[in-house]
Residue, then its C-alpha position, 0 to 999 in steps of 0.5 A: m719723517g723722524k721718529l719723534t714726528r711720527a710719534l706725535i702724529v700717532a698721538l694726535l690721531v689717537t686723541a682725535t679719534g678717541v681710540a686708546v692704545t693700551l698694553a695689557t699683561r694677561p696671566g702667563g706674562k703675554t703682553v697684548g695691545g693695539p687699537g681699542m684695547g682700553s676696554l680690553g685692558a680694563v677687562a684684563n685688569a679686572q681678570t687679574v683682580q678676580d684671579e687674585i681674589a680666587a687665589s686668596g680664597q683658595a689659600a684661605i680654604k687650604a689654611a682652614i683645612n690644614r688647621v683642622a685636618p690634624s684633629v680629625v680622627k677615624v672612629e671604628a666601632a665593633k658591634r655584635t648583631g644577629s642574623p636576619w633569620d634570628t626572629l624566625l628561628q626564635d620560634p620554640f617549635l622550629r628550634r625543637f623540630f630542627d634541633l637548633g643550637p644556640l643562635g650565633e651572633r656576628e660582629v660588624t664594624s661601623i666607621g665614622s668620623g670624629f674630632v678632638v676638642e679640649h675642655g677643662g684641660v682634657r682632650y676628648v673625641l666628639t662623634n655621633a652617638h649612632v656611630v658608637e651605639g651598641a659598640i663592644a669595642i671602639r678604636v680611634t685613629d688619628k691622621t698619622g695612623k696612631d691608635l688611641p685607646a678610647k671609651v664612651l664617656g657619655t651620649d646625648a640622644l637629642l643631639d646625636l652626640a657621643v663624647v669619647a674619652i681618649e688616652d695618649a692624645l697629648d700630641v693630637p691637636s684639638v680644633t678651634v671651636g667657632d660660633s655657630d650663631l654667627l653663621e649666615i646663609g652663603d658662608w663657605v663651609i668644609a666637611i672633613g671625614n672618612p666617607l666610605g672609609f676613605s680617610h681625611t676626605v675634604t669637601l667644600g660647599i656653602v651654608s644652604a639654610l639654618g635652623r632646620d628641623v629634620p625628622r630622625p631616620d628612626g621616626s623618634g622625633y626631630y633633630r632641631r636647629m640643624i645647619q643645612t649644607d651642600a658640602a658633600i657628606n657620605p656614610g662615614n662622614s658622620g661625626g666629622p667636623l663642619v668647618n668655616a673658612y677661618g678653620q673653626v669648627v661650627g658643626m658636627n656632620t650628622i644626617i644625609a638626605r638621599s631620597t624623598g618619601s616617594g623615592v626621588a633621589v636627592e643630592g646636596i642636602n646634608f645637615a650638621v648639629p650646631i657646635n654651640e649646642i654641642v659645647r653646652a652638652l659637652s660641659q655636662i657630659a664631661v662632668h656627669g656623663k649625661v645631659t639633663r635638660a630643663w622643660l616647661g611642658v608646652y607644645i609650641q609653634d611660631i606665630l604666622p603673619g596674620m595670626a598676631s592681630q587675633l592673638g593680641v601681640a605684635a608680629g614676630h613677637g612671642v610663640l604660641v602655646a598650642d597645648v600644655v602637657p597634663g601635669g607638666p610645669a606649665a600646667e601646674a603654673g596655670m598656662k593654657a593652650g592659646d597663651v602667647i609666651t613673650a618673655v622668660d625672666g624678662r628676656p624677649i622670646r621671638d620664636t620657638n627656637a629662642l624659647q627652647l634654648e632659653v629653657m632647656y639649658r637651665a637647671v631642673g627645678e629652677e623657677v622662671l617668670v614666664t610673661i604671656v599674653r592671654d586674650g590680649s592682656e599681659i600677665s606673668i606666671p612663675a613656673v618651676l622647670g621640670e626635666r625634659p623627657e625624650e621625644v616620641a614619634s608622631s603617628a602617620a595618617v592616610p587620607p581617604r575622601g570626603e566633602e570639601k571646604f577651604g580644601l578640607t574634607v571633614a567627617a564626623i568622628t566614627p568608631e571606625l575613623a577613630n580606630q583608623y587614625g588612633l583617636t581618643q577623642t570624640e569632639g570635633v570633626i576629622v579631616i579625611a582629605v586635603a585638596p592639593g594646592s588648596r590653602a589648607y594644603w599649603a598650611g600643612l593640614t593633613a588627613g587625621d587632623v581633628v578640627v575643634e575650633v573655627n575662628r575660636n568658635p568651638v566645633s563639636s559636630i558636623a552641624d557646628w562645622n557647617e554652620l561656622v564655615a557657611g558664611i566664610g568666603d573662600r578667600e577670607e582668612v580662617f583661624l583653625t584650632i586642630v588636634r594632631s596626634g593628641r596635641t593642640q595646634f593652631v593653623f592660619l589659612r590665608 
């Protein structure tokens, strides 16, 4: 039988049985084939496509690193610190008794990261304020090992930002600044810095969340609108850049979550300040050496689902004024707790972050027209912005026991409870326990909160509380007005 005849027979058999004969090339150049290889060939082809995608992605990541890495620097700050015994040894009796001489200080060096930016034709190093706080000397070292004479030009506590003026930096490239507002959850991000002193260490991860409010380690308030990432960050990374896959800086690595309040170890939860806010602060520090922010003087909260109808606004439209600072711009303009701010100078306000960003970077003394909804009616109120004060720490609370309703145990405000929780008011009822897993628990209520209204009806005593909640079923929605740490807030129990 000739070769051509045999080939025709094989072809007919393959067609009749539906079996394909395919040759496939796998990575490495090995060719495989045989009966049933149609599906395997498709798999091999898909694998090739995946390999090409992976190679392309890897090339993009490497290119992004190469674009930014030359602009990343090591920041070393020499600081003087006292001995742990200094507080004890300050006692005059001990000093006289033991004939102690002057207390000595020791020098320590903290290591952080930074990156070079160009603003107005001048190059600066940006890093975290806590890296250089209290420094008596600063040394900035670029990737080539060159030391750059440096001094702190200004800091911003709200963003934990320090702007460092440097000399002889013409040969140090500046980063390309991206747009942090364009970030999405799942985007690839790269952290570059000096963790534990290991220079120019690179880690890779994704954007895990956006707009996080993170408590400051010293308890002095919150870092706002932070980028959460699982790109590995360690001590020494502080002040380094968070970079997107295009080689653009989108944030500054600032804080690491290492354990919970109960001591549970945490990994892969790290936070960076968005670069857009840093750029706004830089423009002021470069000129004035500090950042001055405008302030409306209101405590605000987002409107939760179910609250909108009771407040007379559309869902996802506006922010709720929980309290007004006495003597502040909003108070002077006539705003009240319970108002809903829906616009500033005609620009719609949809959440608390939008209002803060709309106000804080305006000029102090500027007049704005604030649109609010009060008792279902829309009105416009002019307000002159003041200067934003520093954030203060919130007080903590310890939950004892009591009677329960909706998962809340409340009590009359006695002098003992007022002293225990640091209360200055006598009206309302105090929460002394919250049942785990209850609606109140998931709504964030905690011991020490003072309930002053139920469904907008005033509560001044236990009798008022009992009367108002008696007719409310356990599954009914409840709208509570509370006072926490001297501030009014609204809580919706669903």
